[in-house]
PyMOL commands that place a pseudoatom at each C-alpha (Angstrom):
pseudoatom trace, name=CA, resn=MET, resi=1, chain=A, elem=C, hetatm=0, pos=[85.748, 33.283, 312.685]
pseudoatom trace, name=CA, resn=LEU, resi=2, chain=A, elem=C, hetatm=0, pos=[87.651, 34.571, 315.594]
pseudoatom trace, name=CA, resn=ASP, resi=3, chain=A, elem=C, hetatm=0, pos=[84.526, 36.621, 316.778]
pseudoatom trace, name=CA, resn=GLN, resi=4, chain=A, elem=C, hetatm=0, pos=[82.977, 33.620, 317.670]
pseudoatom trace, name=CA, resn=PHE, resi=5, chain=A, elem=C, hetatm=0, pos=[84.714, 33.344, 320.903]
pseudoatom trace, name=CA, resn=TYR, resi=6, chain=A, elem=C, hetatm=0, pos=[83.800, 37.032, 321.945]
pseudoatom trace, name=CA, resn=TRP, resi=7, chain=A, elem=C, hetatm=0, pos=[80.141, 36.608, 321.083]
pseudoatom trace, name=CA, resn=ALA, resi=8, chain=A, elem=C, hetatm=0, pos=[79.943, 33.333, 323.094]
pseudoatom trace, name=CA, resn=GLU, resi=9, chain=A, elem=C, hetatm=0, pos=[81.419, 34.890, 326.092]
pseudoatom trace, name=CA, resn=ARG, resi=10, chain=A, elem=C, hetatm=0, pos=[79.190, 38.103, 325.574]
pseudoatom trace, name=CA, resn=MET, resi=11, chain=A, elem=C, hetatm=0, pos=[76.013, 36.022, 325.250]
pseudoatom trace, name=CA, resn=PHE, resi=12, chain=A, elem=C, hetatm=0, pos=[77.069, 34.169, 328.665]
pseudoatom trace, name=CA, resn=TRP, resi=13, chain=A, elem=C, hetatm=0, pos=[77.858, 37.696, 330.226]
pseudoatom trace, name=CA, resn=LEU, resi=14, chain=A, elem=C, hetatm=0, pos=[74.352, 38.907, 329.101]
pseudoatom trace, name=CA, resn=GLY, resi=15, chain=A, elem=C, hetatm=0, pos=[72.657, 35.768, 330.783]
pseudoatom trace, name=CA, resn=VAL, resi=16, chain=A, elem=C, hetatm=0, pos=[71.258, 34.277, 327.539]
pseudoatom trace, name=CA, resn=SER, resi=17, chain=A, elem=C, hetatm=0, pos=[73.589, 31.187, 327.103]
pseudoatom trace, name=CA, resn=PRO, resi=18, chain=A, elem=C, hetatm=0, pos=[75.930, 29.129, 329.230]
pseudoatom trace, name=CA, resn=GLU, resi=19, chain=A, elem=C, hetatm=0, pos=[79.394, 29.554, 329.804]
pseudoatom trace, name=CA, resn=PRO, resi=20, chain=A, elem=C, hetatm=0, pos=[81.154, 28.733, 326.481]
pseudoatom trace, name=CA, resn=LEU, resi=21, chain=A, elem=C, hetatm=0, pos=[82.613, 25.187, 326.867]
pseudoatom trace, name=CA, resn=LYS, resi=22, chain=A, elem=C, hetatm=0, pos=[86.359, 24.753, 326.042]
pseudoatom trace, name=CA, resn=ARG, resi=23, chain=A, elem=C, hetatm=0, pos=[87.703, 22.134, 324.073]
pseudoatom trace, name=CA, resn=HIS, resi=24, chain=A, elem=C, hetatm=0, pos=[89.340, 20.274, 326.428]
pseudoatom trace, name=CA, resn=GLN, resi=25, chain=A, elem=C, hetatm=0, pos=[85.995, 19.826, 328.375]
pseudoatom trace, name=CA, resn=LEU, resi=26, chain=A, elem=C, hetatm=0, pos=[84.655, 17.861, 325.377]
pseudoatom trace, name=CA, resn=LEU, resi=27, chain=A, elem=C, hetatm=0, pos=[87.865, 16.517, 323.656]
pseudoatom trace, name=CA, resn=PRO, resi=28, chain=A, elem=C, hetatm=0, pos=[90.584, 14.853, 325.624]
pseudoatom trace, name=CA, resn=ASP, resi=29, chain=A, elem=C, hetatm=0, pos=[94.077, 15.462, 324.653]
pseudoatom trace, name=CA, resn=GLU, resi=30, chain=A, elem=C, hetatm=0, pos=[96.953, 12.887, 325.098]
pseudoatom trace, name=CA, resn=ASP, resi=31, chain=A, elem=C, hetatm=0, pos=[97.448, 13.922, 328.702]
pseudoatom trace, name=CA, resn=ASP, resi=32, chain=A, elem=C, hetatm=0, pos=[93.940, 14.537, 329.683]
pseudoatom trace, name=CA, resn=GLU, resi=33, chain=A, elem=C, hetatm=0, pos=[91.935, 11.969, 331.932]
pseudoatom trace, name=CA, resn=ILE, resi=34, chain=A, elem=C, hetatm=0, pos=[88.616, 13.502, 330.581]
pseudoatom trace, name=CA, resn=THR, resi=35, chain=A, elem=C, hetatm=0, pos=[86.434, 10.625, 329.957]
pseudoatom trace, name=CA, resn=ILE, resi=36, chain=A, elem=C, hetatm=0, pos=[83.287, 10.379, 327.696]
pseudoatom trace, name=CA, resn=LYS, resi=37, chain=A, elem=C, hetatm=0, pos=[81.009, 10.633, 330.646]
pseudoatom trace, name=CA, resn=GLU, resi=38, chain=A, elem=C, hetatm=0, pos=[82.362, 13.775, 331.734]
pseudoatom trace, name=CA, resn=ALA, resi=39, chain=A, elem=C, hetatm=0, pos=[82.388, 15.301, 328.298]
pseudoatom trace, name=CA, resn=ALA, resi=40, chain=A, elem=C, hetatm=0, pos=[78.694, 14.264, 328.230]
pseudoatom trace, name=CA, resn=GLY, resi=41, chain=A, elem=C, hetatm=0, pos=[77.888, 15.732, 331.796]
pseudoatom trace, name=CA, resn=ALA, resi=42, chain=A, elem=C, hetatm=0, pos=[79.446, 18.985, 330.765]
pseudoatom trace, name=CA, resn=LEU, resi=43, chain=A, elem=C, hetatm=0, pos=[77.574, 18.991, 327.658]
pseudoatom trace, name=CA, resn=THR, resi=44, chain=A, elem=C, hetatm=0, pos=[74.431, 18.157, 329.413]
pseudoatom trace, name=CA, resn=THR, resi=45, chain=A, elem=C, hetatm=0, pos=[74.927, 20.800, 331.867]
pseudoatom trace, name=CA, resn=ALA, resi=46, chain=A, elem=C, hetatm=0, pos=[75.440, 23.519, 329.466]
pseudoatom trace, name=CA, resn=ILE, resi=47, chain=A, elem=C, hetatm=0, pos=[72.156, 22.289, 327.341]
pseudoatom trace, name=CA, resn=SER, resi=48, chain=A, elem=C, hetatm=0, pos=[70.271, 22.428, 330.651]
pseudoatom trace, name=CA, resn=TYR, resi=49, chain=A, elem=C, hetatm=0, pos=[71.223, 25.856, 331.507]
pseudoatom trace, name=CA, resn=ALA, resi=50, chain=A, elem=C, hetatm=0, pos=[70.456, 26.977, 327.857]
pseudoatom trace, name=CA, resn=LEU, resi=51, chain=A, elem=C, hetatm=0, pos=[66.825, 25.558, 328.234]
pseudoatom trace, name=CA, resn=SER, resi=52, chain=A, elem=C, hetatm=0, pos=[66.260, 27.137, 331.742]
pseudoatom trace, name=CA, resn=SER, resi=53, chain=A, elem=C, hetatm=0, pos=[63.483, 29.664, 332.546]
pseudoatom trace, name=CA, resn=GLN, resi=54, chain=A, elem=C, hetatm=0, pos=[66.426, 32.149, 333.668]
pseudoatom trace, name=CA, resn=VAL, resi=55, chain=A, elem=C, hetatm=0, pos=[67.933, 32.130, 330.258]
pseudoatom trace, name=CA, resn=LYS, resi=56, chain=A, elem=C, hetatm=0, pos=[64.677, 32.549, 328.389]
pseudoatom trace, name=CA, resn=SER, resi=57, chain=A, elem=C, hetatm=0, pos=[63.597, 35.275, 330.623]
pseudoatom trace, name=CA, resn=ASN, resi=58, chain=A, elem=C, hetatm=0, pos=[66.985, 37.268, 330.219]
pseudoatom trace, name=CA, resn=ALA, resi=59, chain=A, elem=C, hetatm=0, pos=[66.462, 36.676, 326.538]
pseudoatom trace, name=CA, resn=LEU, resi=60, chain=A, elem=C, hetatm=0, pos=[62.985, 38.163, 326.483]
pseudoatom trace, name=CA, resn=GLN, resi=61, chain=A, elem=C, hetatm=0, pos=[64.255, 41.321, 328.332]
pseudoatom trace, name=CA, resn=ILE, resi=62, chain=A, elem=C, hetatm=0, pos=[66.701, 41.825, 325.648]
pseudoatom trace, name=CA, resn=SER, resi=63, chain=A, elem=C, hetatm=0, pos=[64.394, 41.090, 322.920]
pseudoatom trace, name=CA, resn=ARG, resi=64, chain=A, elem=C, hetatm=0, pos=[61.978, 43.612, 324.051]
pseudoatom trace, name=CA, resn=ARG, resi=65, chain=A, elem=C, hetatm=0, pos=[64.812, 46.275, 324.352]
pseudoatom trace, name=CA, resn=LEU, resi=66, chain=A, elem=C, hetatm=0, pos=[65.986, 45.636, 321.004]
pseudoatom trace, name=CA, resn=ALA, resi=67, chain=A, elem=C, hetatm=0, pos=[62.480, 45.702, 319.619]
pseudoatom trace, name=CA, resn=SER, resi=68, chain=A, elem=C, hetatm=0, pos=[62.137, 49.152, 320.728]
pseudoatom trace, name=CA, resn=GLU, resi=69, chain=A, elem=C, hetatm=0, pos=[64.921, 50.746, 319.390]
pseudoatom trace, name=CA, resn=ASP, resi=70, chain=A, elem=C, hetatm=0, pos=[65.319, 52.178, 315.786]
pseudoatom trace, name=CA, resn=GLY, resi=71, chain=A, elem=C, hetatm=0, pos=[68.648, 51.247, 314.578]
pseudoatom trace, name=CA, resn=VAL, resi=72, chain=A, elem=C, hetatm=0, pos=[68.369, 53.075, 311.254]
pseudoatom trace, name=CA, resn=GLN, resi=73, chain=A, elem=C, hetatm=0, pos=[67.471, 56.262, 312.820]
pseudoatom trace, name=CA, resn=GLU, resi=74, chain=A, elem=C, hetatm=0, pos=[70.061, 55.998, 315.297]
pseudoatom trace, name=CA, resn=ALA, resi=75, chain=A, elem=C, hetatm=0, pos=[72.760, 54.891, 312.733]
pseudoatom trace, name=CA, resn=VAL, resi=76, chain=A, elem=C, hetatm=0, pos=[71.658, 58.250, 310.412]
pseudoatom trace, name=CA, resn=ARG, resi=77, chain=A, elem=C, hetatm=0, pos=[71.922, 60.305, 313.644]
pseudoatom trace, name=CA, resn=MET, resi=78, chain=A, elem=C, hetatm=0, pos=[75.490, 59.110, 314.295]
pseudoatom trace, name=CA, resn=LEU, resi=79, chain=A, elem=C, hetatm=0, pos=[76.581, 59.695, 310.778]
pseudoatom trace, name=CA, resn=LYS, resi=80, chain=A, elem=C, hetatm=0, pos=[75.270, 63.036, 310.713]
pseudoatom trace, name=CA, resn=ALA, resi=81, chain=A, elem=C, hetatm=0, pos=[77.247, 63.924, 313.949]
pseudoatom trace, name=CA, resn=SER, resi=82, chain=A, elem=C, hetatm=0, pos=[80.278, 62.416, 312.526]
pseudoatom trace, name=CA, resn=ILE, resi=83, chain=A, elem=C, hetatm=0, pos=[80.143, 64.474, 309.260]
pseudoatom trace, name=CA, resn=ALA, resi=84, chain=A, elem=C, hetatm=0, pos=[79.326, 67.722, 311.264]
pseudoatom trace, name=CA, resn=SER, resi=85, chain=A, elem=C, hetatm=0, pos=[82.378, 67.045, 313.620]
pseudoatom trace, name=CA, resn=GLN, resi=86, chain=A, elem=C, hetatm=0, pos=[84.530, 66.621, 310.353]
pseudoatom trace, name=CA, resn=LEU, resi=87, chain=A, elem=C, hetatm=0, pos=[83.082, 69.379, 308.839]
pseudoatom trace, name=CA, resn=SER, resi=88, chain=A, elem=C, hetatm=0, pos=[83.871, 71.763, 311.677]
pseudoatom trace, name=CA, resn=LYS, resi=89, chain=A, elem=C, hetatm=0, pos=[87.535, 70.427, 312.083]
pseudoatom trace, name=CA, resn=GLU, resi=90, chain=A, elem=C, hetatm=0, pos=[87.857, 71.257, 308.538]
pseudoatom trace, name=CA, resn=GLY, resi=91, chain=A, elem=C, hetatm=0, pos=[86.315, 74.732, 308.383]
for i in range(1, 91): cmd.bond("trace and resi %d" % i, "trace and resi %d" % (i + 1))
show_as sticks, trace
zoom trace
């Protein structure tokens, strides 16, 4: 559950999602003066950004990079390297 905040920020850093909204931007606390109109505006802005051509372009670039990777082969390579490293330390 706690990694949601990390991944929301990471997606924003990658340019494939809007900046994560904070709770206070959508739900007023007793001391806040946020209005329903302001909360709706923040949500509308985030949705508009998420649907923008720039976000779509960034997502397409990342998807192409991911599609060219062989994750299983890379994982096997890393495991072999780790095992070899451990064996050399023991031997």
